[in-house]
N, C-alpha and C positions, 0 to 999 in steps of 0.2 A: 521483548521490547527491543526496538532497534534505535540506536543512536546513529544517525546518518549525516555525515559531513557532506555538505553541498557547496560546490563552488559556482558562483554566478557573478554577473556584472549587474550592479544595482541601477536604479533609474538615474543616478547622478554620474554613471560611468565608472564607478569604483568597483574593482574586482574584490570579492569577498569570499571567504570560506567560513561557514557557520555550521554548527551542529543542530540538527532537528530531530525530534523524537516521534516515533510511531509505535503503536501497540494496539492489538486487538485482544480483549479479554474473552473469557469463556462465554459470557452472555452475548457479546457481539458476534462471535463465531457462530453460536447457535442461531442467532437472528439471520445471519447470512445463509446458513445451511437450510433453514426452513423457507426462506424467501424464494429460493430458486428450486424448481422441480428437479429432483435427482441430486440436489445439494450444490454447493458452490463449486466444488472441484469439477463435477460433471458439466456445469454451465460454462465454466472457463474453458474446459476442453472442447466443448461444442463451438464456442465462438472463435477459438483459435483454429479449429478444424475448418470452419466456414471461411476463415480468413476475413472476417468482418471487422475491418479496422475501426469503424465507428463504435461498434459494441465493445471491442477490446479497450479502446480509449475511455469509453464511458465507465467500464468496470474498474479500470485503473483509477480513474478519478473518484469513483464511489468509495473504493477501499482507502485511498489516501485521505479523503474527507472524514471517513469513519475512524481511521487510525491516528490521525495527527493530534498531538497534544503537547502540553508543556509540563515537564517534570519539575517538581519542587526541588529546591536545593538540598533538602534533607532526604530526598528520595521516598518520602512517605506518600506523596500524592502524584497523580498523573491527571492533570486538568484538561478536560476536553469540553468543547462547546461548538455549536454551529458558528458562533461569532469568531472563535479562534481559528476554526478551519477555513472559514470564508476569508479572514484576514490573511492567512497563509497563502490562499490561492491568488491573492493580489500582489504577491511578491515575485521577483524574478527567480528566486530559489525554487518556487513551485514549478515555474516554466522549465527550469533546468532539470528538475526531477522527472516531470512528465516526459520530456524529450528522451531522457536516459532510459526510463522504463519502457517506453514505446519502441525506441530504435535499437537499443543494445541487446543482442541476443542473450537470453538468460537473465537479464537484469530484473525483469518483472517477477520471474519465478523466485529468484534469490530474495528480493525485497519482501514478497508476500510470505515466504517461508520464515523469514526472520522476524516478522511482526506477530506471528502466532506463537503463544506460549508453548513450550515443549510439552507441557502437561496436557495441552489441548490438541496437539498435532494428530494423535491417533483418532480422535473423534472427528476431526475435520477431514481425515482421509482414512476410511476403514480398511483400505487396501495397503499395499506396500509402497514405499517410496516417499518423496516429499509430500508434505501436507497439501500444497497447492503447486502442481506442476504445470506451469504455463510456459508458452514459448513466445518470444518476442517476434514481431513481424518486421519486415523491412519496409 
């Protein structure tokens, strides 16, 4: 689970820093692994190699939408829904996150590796190295 502080300027012009939560559980990792031929890691490596900015951006958005949620105060629950994810995409924080993950070298790889539970990382990446090793494009 990743607690990600994001600094952004809201629609009223106020600069804010808020914490947002992202996590992929084992079932979600499995879903992504079987969705893409060769697995998620192979698909990410392919679109990065092809330098296909549209596909990279679409994948980043898909993973954010799947991983975003709200953690309960007592830490027992991590609530996710399409409505919560859609509401997050309508904030300037989402825009700031997308721009960071797309433009800052290594930011997408770091983000994706932190949202995968450590117990799942070997399954997500049967080889060596980070579970999802993606490279940001310029």
